[in-house]
C-alpha positions as CSV (number, residue, x, y, z in Angstrom):
1,G,75.7,-127.5,121.6
2,H,78.0,-128.9,118.9
3,L,79.3,-126.0,117.4
4,D,81.6,-123.3,118.4
5,T,82.9,-120.2,116.6
6,K,85.7,-118.1,117.5
7,I,86.6,-114.7,115.6
8,G,90.0,-112.7,116.1
9,R,93.6,-113.3,116.5
10,Q,94.3,-116.8,117.7
11,V,97.0,-119.6,117.7
12,V,95.9,-123.0,116.0
13,V,98.2,-125.7,116.7
14,W,98.2,-128.7,114.2
15,G,100.5,-132.0,114.8
16,T,102.1,-133.8,117.7
17,L,105.7,-132.7,117.7
18,D,106.5,-130.3,120.2
19,N,110.0,-129.0,119.2
20,L,109.8,-129.5,115.4
21,R,107.1,-128.4,112.7
22,V,105.5,-130.4,110.2
23,T,102.0,-130.1,109.9
24,D,102.1,-127.1,112.1
25,V,101.9,-124.4,109.2
26,L,99.3,-121.8,110.4
27,N,101.1,-119.8,112.4
28,P,104.0,-117.5,111.9
29,L,107.1,-117.8,114.4
30,D,109.2,-115.2,115.9
31,L,112.7,-116.3,114.7
32,R,114.6,-113.0,115.4
33,V,116.7,-114.9,118.1
34,P,117.0,-118.8,117.6
35,G,116.5,-121.3,120.3
36,M,115.7,-118.7,123.1
37,T,112.4,-120.0,123.7
38,D,110.0,-123.0,122.9
39,I,107.7,-123.3,119.7
40,D,104.9,-122.6,122.0
41,D,105.9,-119.2,123.2
42,L,107.0,-118.2,119.3
43,R,104.1,-118.6,117.5
44,L,102.3,-115.4,116.3
45,A,98.6,-114.9,116.7
46,V,96.8,-114.6,113.2
47,T,93.3,-113.1,112.5
48,M,91.0,-115.9,111.4
49,V,87.2,-117.1,111.5
50,K,87.2,-120.6,113.4
51,L,84.3,-123.0,113.3
52,D,84.5,-126.0,115.3
53,Y,81.9,-128.8,115.0
54,Y,82.1,-131.9,117.6
55,L,80.6,-135.3,116.8
56,G,81.5,-138.1,119.4
57,N,85.1,-138.4,119.7
58,W,85.7,-136.4,116.6
59,A,86.0,-132.6,116.1
60,M,86.0,-130.8,112.7
61,S,87.5,-127.3,112.1
62,A,87.1,-124.9,109.1
63,M,89.0,-121.7,109.0
64,A,89.1,-118.6,106.9
65,I,92.3,-116.4,107.6
66,P,91.9,-112.8,106.0
67,E,95.2,-111.7,107.9
68,V,98.5,-112.4,106.0
69,R,101.3,-112.4,108.3
70,F,104.6,-114.2,107.9
71,S,107.5,-115.0,110.3
72,K,109.8,-112.4,112.1
73,R,113.3,-113.1,110.8
74,P,116.6,-111.7,111.7
75,V,117.0,-107.8,110.3
76,F,119.9,-106.4,108.4
77,G,122.5,-105.6,110.9
78,S,121.5,-108.0,113.5
79,D,123.9,-110.8,114.8
80,F,122.0,-113.6,113.2
81,F,121.5,-111.8,109.6
82,P,123.7,-113.8,107.4
83,A,124.2,-111.4,104.3
84,P,126.4,-108.2,104.2
85,V,123.6,-106.3,102.3
86,P,119.8,-105.7,103.2
87,P,117.5,-108.0,101.7
88,P,115.1,-107.0,99.0
89,P,111.8,-105.4,99.7
90,E,109.1,-107.7,100.4
91,D,105.9,-107.9,98.5
92,V,103.0,-108.8,101.0
93,P,99.6,-109.8,100.0
94,D,96.7,-107.5,101.0
95,N,94.7,-108.7,103.9
96,G,91.2,-109.6,103.3
97,F,88.9,-112.4,102.4
98,E,89.3,-111.7,98.4
99,D,92.9,-113.7,98.4
100,G,92.4,-115.2,101.7
101,Q,93.7,-118.4,103.1
102,Y,91.7,-121.5,104.2
103,A,92.2,-124.2,106.4
104,A,90.4,-127.4,107.5
105,A,91.1,-130.1,110.1
106,L,89.6,-133.2,111.3
107,T,90.8,-134.8,114.5
108,G,90.0,-137.8,116.7
109,V,90.9,-138.5,120.3
110,F,90.5,-142.0,121.8
111,S,91.6,-143.9,124.4
112,G,95.4,-144.3,124.3
113,W,95.7,-142.6,120.8
114,D,94.6,-139.9,118.6
115,I,94.8,-138.9,114.9
116,G,94.5,-135.4,112.7
117,F,94.0,-134.6,109.2
118,Y,94.7,-131.2,107.8
119,G,94.7,-129.4,104.8
120,A,95.4,-125.7,104.0
121,D,95.3,-123.2,101.1
122,I,97.8,-120.5,102.4
123,Y,101.0,-118.6,101.5
124,A,104.4,-120.0,102.0
125,D,106.2,-118.6,105.0
126,Q,109.6,-118.5,103.2
127,P,109.7,-116.0,100.6
128,Y,111.6,-116.2,97.3
129,V,113.1,-113.4,95.2
130,K,112.2,-112.7,91.7
131,S,112.3,-109.6,89.3
132,G,109.6,-106.7,89.8
133,S,107.4,-105.9,87.2
134,A,107.2,-102.0,88.1
135,F,110.9,-101.3,87.4
136,P,113.3,-103.7,85.3
137,G,116.1,-105.2,87.3
138,Q,114.4,-104.4,90.7
139,L,114.2,-107.4,92.7
140,I,111.3,-108.2,95.5
141,R,110.8,-111.0,97.7
142,K,107.4,-112.8,97.1
143,H,105.7,-115.6,98.7
144,A,104.1,-118.4,96.8
145,R,100.5,-119.9,97.1
146,V,101.0,-123.1,98.5
147,K,98.6,-126.3,99.3
148,M,99.2,-128.5,102.0
149,L,97.5,-131.8,103.0
150,G,98.8,-133.6,106.1
151,S,98.2,-136.0,109.2
152,A,99.3,-136.7,112.6
153,T,99.0,-139.2,115.1
154,N,100.4,-140.3,118.4
155,V,100.2,-143.4,120.6
156,A,100.5,-143.8,124.5
157,A,102.2,-147.1,125.5
158,G,102.7,-147.1,129.1
159,N,105.3,-144.3,129.9
160,W,106.1,-143.8,126.2
161,L,104.6,-141.5,123.9
162,I,105.0,-142.6,120.0
163,K,104.5,-139.5,117.7
164,A,104.5,-139.2,113.8
165,E,103.5,-136.8,111.2
166,A,103.6,-136.4,107.6
167,A,102.7,-133.5,105.2
168,W,102.5,-132.8,101.2
169,I,103.3,-129.2,100.1
170,D,102.7,-128.4,96.6
171,G,103.4,-124.9,94.8
172,L,106.6,-124.0,96.6
173,R,108.7,-121.4,94.6
174,Y,112.6,-120.8,94.8
175,T,114.9,-117.9,93.6
176,N,117.3,-119.9,91.8
177,T,114.6,-121.6,89.4
178,P,112.2,-118.8,88.2
179,G,109.0,-120.0,86.8
180,S,109.0,-123.5,88.5
181,E,106.8,-125.0,91.4
182,Y,107.8,-127.8,93.5
183,A,106.3,-130.5,95.9
184,R,107.7,-131.2,99.1
185,I,107.2,-134.3,101.5
186,D,108.0,-133.7,105.1
187,L,108.2,-136.7,107.4
188,G,108.4,-136.3,111.2
189,G,108.3,-138.7,114.2
190,G,109.2,-138.6,118.1
191,L,109.6,-140.8,121.0
192,E,108.8,-139.1,124.7
193,Y,109.5,-141.2,127.7
194,S,107.9,-140.2,131.5
195,G,109.1,-142.9,133.6
196,F,111.2,-140.8,135.4
197,S,110.4,-139.0,138.7
198,E,109.0,-135.4,137.8
199,A,111.0,-135.8,134.3
200,T,110.7,-136.5,130.6
201,I,112.7,-136.7,127.7
202,S,112.1,-136.9,124.4
203,L,113.6,-137.2,120.9
204,E,112.1,-136.0,117.6
205,A,113.4,-135.7,114.1
206,A,112.1,-134.5,110.7
207,N,113.3,-134.8,107.0
208,R,112.0,-132.6,104.2
209,H,112.4,-134.1,100.7
210,I,111.9,-131.8,97.6
211,C,110.2,-133.9,94.6
212,A,111.6,-133.5,91.2
213,Y,114.8,-131.7,92.7
214,D,116.9,-129.4,90.6
215,S,120.9,-129.1,91.4
216,R,120.8,-125.0,91.1
217,L,118.7,-125.0,94.3
218,E,121.6,-125.9,96.5
219,Q,123.4,-122.8,95.4
220,P,123.1,-119.3,97.0
221,P,120.7,-117.7,97.7
222,D,118.7,-120.6,98.2
223,E,121.1,-123.1,99.7
224,I,118.3,-125.8,99.5
225,R,119.3,-129.7,99.6
226,E,117.0,-132.5,97.9
227,N,116.8,-133.6,101.9
228,E,116.8,-131.5,104.9
229,F,117.1,-133.2,108.2
230,Q,116.6,-131.9,111.6
231,W,116.7,-133.5,115.1
232,A,116.0,-132.1,118.6
233,L,116.6,-133.8,122.1
234,R,114.9,-132.4,125.2
235,F,115.0,-133.0,128.8
236,T,112.7,-131.4,131.2
237,K,112.6,-132.1,135.2
238,D,110.6,-130.3,137.7
239,F,111.6,-129.4,141.5
240,I,110.2,-128.0,144.6
241,N,106.7,-129.2,144.1
242,D,106.7,-128.0,140.5
243,T,107.8,-124.5,141.2
244,L,111.1,-124.9,139.8
245,T,111.6,-126.3,136.1
246,L,114.8,-127.2,134.6
247,T,115.0,-127.4,130.6
248,L,117.9,-128.6,128.3
249,L,117.1,-128.7,124.6
250,A,119.6,-129.6,121.9
251,S,118.5,-129.0,118.2
252,T,120.7,-129.7,115.0
253,F,120.4,-129.0,111.3
254,G,121.8,-131.7,109.1
255,I,122.4,-135.5,110.2
256,K,125.7,-134.2,111.5
257,A,124.7,-130.7,112.3
258,D,126.3,-129.7,109.0
259,D,123.9,-126.7,108.9
260,G,124.2,-125.7,112.2
261,A,123.2,-126.3,116.0
262,F,122.1,-125.0,119.1
263,E,122.1,-125.9,122.9
264,R,120.0,-124.3,125.4
265,L,120.1,-124.6,129.2
266,D,117.5,-122.9,131.2
267,A,115.7,-122.8,134.6
268,E,112.3,-121.3,135.5
269,Y,111.0,-120.5,139.2
270,D,107.5,-119.8,140.0
271,I,107.8,-116.9,142.7
272,T,104.1,-116.6,142.8
273,D,100.8,-117.9,140.7
274,A,101.6,-114.8,138.6
275,L,105.3,-114.0,138.8
276,S,108.0,-116.1,137.4
277,I,111.7,-115.8,136.6
278,R,113.6,-117.7,134.0
279,G,117.0,-117.7,133.3
280,G,119.7,-119.7,131.1
281,V,122.2,-119.7,128.5
282,I,122.3,-120.5,124.6
283,L,125.0,-122.1,122.9
284,Y,125.5,-122.0,118.8
285,Q,127.7,-124.1,116.5
286,A,128.1,-122.6,113.1
287,G,126.9,-124.3,109.9
288,D,126.9,-124.2,106.1
289,K,123.9,-122.3,105.4
290,G,121.2,-119.9,106.4
291,L,121.0,-118.1,109.9
292,F,123.8,-120.6,111.4
293,Q,126.6,-119.5,108.7
294,D,128.6,-117.2,111.3
295,V,126.7,-117.5,114.8
296,D,129.9,-119.2,116.7
297,G,130.2,-115.8,118.7
298,N,126.3,-115.2,119.4
299,D,126.2,-117.2,122.7
300,R,123.6,-115.8,125.0
301,C,123.1,-115.7,128.8
302,F,119.4,-114.4,129.5
303,V,117.0,-113.6,132.4
304,V,113.5,-113.0,131.9
305,L,110.9,-111.7,134.5
306,R,107.5,-112.5,133.7
307,Y,104.2,-111.3,135.5
308,H,100.6,-112.6,134.4
309,F,97.7,-110.1,135.0
């Protein structure tokens, strides 16, 4: 009665932030068109064996993840691929339990607040480039094996929800410093206010700090700064008995959006319980690096018709 078992492809969400990721590291994302949908709809399910044990207000989880799956990024030739040449081939680790990934969590839910503690031994989602061993001079993209420890909490105070997350990630590798490994400290926090009628507004921010930083990481192709800052502002309001939802999301990379930004305005209408239509616009601002180097002309109008069955 206290133990649940689930085997198969699944999504496991860690942490409390809704628009940014700090401790939420187990599922890759579909990043081919940045900003199109919320993170909830971007996560890609991964095959795992998951055990959950419940004891009072606490839940303990253990996961063995034999499937190795990484985020889907823009491909060569797409509007959001930043380079004029295709990337090197990717070395994807074999699936299976021999080199499987593992994770565990301890979460507690109490009156007005909750807390979670997380640990994982996984492959880093972001690859680095190194020389291949088969042919001298050949470049390949590899994924470092990293260890992560983290914690997250949120506290409800009236109409306010206060969120905080922290993570320590060790074993990161980058292209410009072959043979070196780095640790990174990620901190995130947010405030959400729901005192308006049928509306919520939230502000979230995160900073990723690389320990023992090497200035070579700032050069291409890594383009990694010692501190990488990101924030997101979101406003959501429901109309017509919760059948129409209006969302405004603004997300920036860098304190002053130096590394790019986007804004999305969309509306979703539930025609029936099974059928909905969603449409809106996405506006992009170019940044100094990454996917947002030349995205000024990539603004989008979109319409999505969704049927659940």
